[in-house]
Each structure stands twice: as C-alpha cells, then as structure tokens.
N, C-alpha and C positions, 0 to 999 in steps of 0.2 A: 611653754615653751623646754623645759628642760625633755618635751619629748620627743622633742622635732630636732636637739640636739642629740641626743641620743640614738632616735630614725638616721639623721646625717652619720654617725661613728659609724653607724652597722651601714650603711651604703659604702663609705671609704673603702672600708674595713673589707665588704664584699668583691667590693671590685677591685679595687688593687694589692691585695693583700691572698685573696686565695682565688685570684682571677682562672688561673693554671694550674689548679693544684685538684686532680681527684680528693686527695684525703682529707684536707683543712676543711672547714665549715664556719661561717658566724654562726655565733651565740645570741642571740635575744637577751640572754639574760646579761653577758659579760659587755654586753656598750652598755655600761653608766653613764648619766650623766650625774656629776655631784654639784650639789649648791650649797656652799658653804656659806651664806649667809642666814639660809632661809633652816638651813641646817635636814637638808633632803639628801635624799639620792633614789633616782628613778632609771631603770633598764629602760631597751626600747623594746615598745607594745609589737603585743602580736599581731595587730590589725596596722602595719606598717604602709603597704600601698599606697593606700588613700590618703594620708600621711605627708607621703609621696611626690605625688599630682600635686599637690597643694604648696610643699615647700618650692617645688619646681615653676608653679603657677607667679609665688610670690618673686622667685629669682626673675623669670622672663619679664617684672614688671623695674624689676630694680635697676635692669638693664636696658629699659625700653625709656627712661629715664634719667640712667643716670650720666647722661653727658650734661643736663639742661640744667643740674645741680651746679 
C-alpha cells in the first residue's frame, strides 16, 4: 500500500503542480510514503504506469458500489 500512496502523490504533484510549467518536474525519489507504525519510508516506484491503472480500476470499482453501501 505504501507504493500506492507514493504513486498517487506523484500523480497529484505531476497533474496539479507541474502541469503548466516547463521548468518543474516531479521526481519519484521525493514522492514519499512514510509509515510511522512500521518505521518504513518508500518512494514512488519507477514502474508507476501499471500501478496507476490498477489504482484507477480500484477507484472505478469503489465508485460503482459506493451508493449501495
């Protein structure tokens, strides 16, 4: 799950903060997920495209059943 959190952080920064800027880029190493309970820090993985698709499918599934919950 930590890699998913870091991947989503990378996506948000990429879309919201650097969208209109030619000079700014998002660095995977700086998109961190910190788990204080397990004393773990992970950065966004280099292979994030497939992970983003899986996260998107999960969001679609949640959206589909949300009203029935």
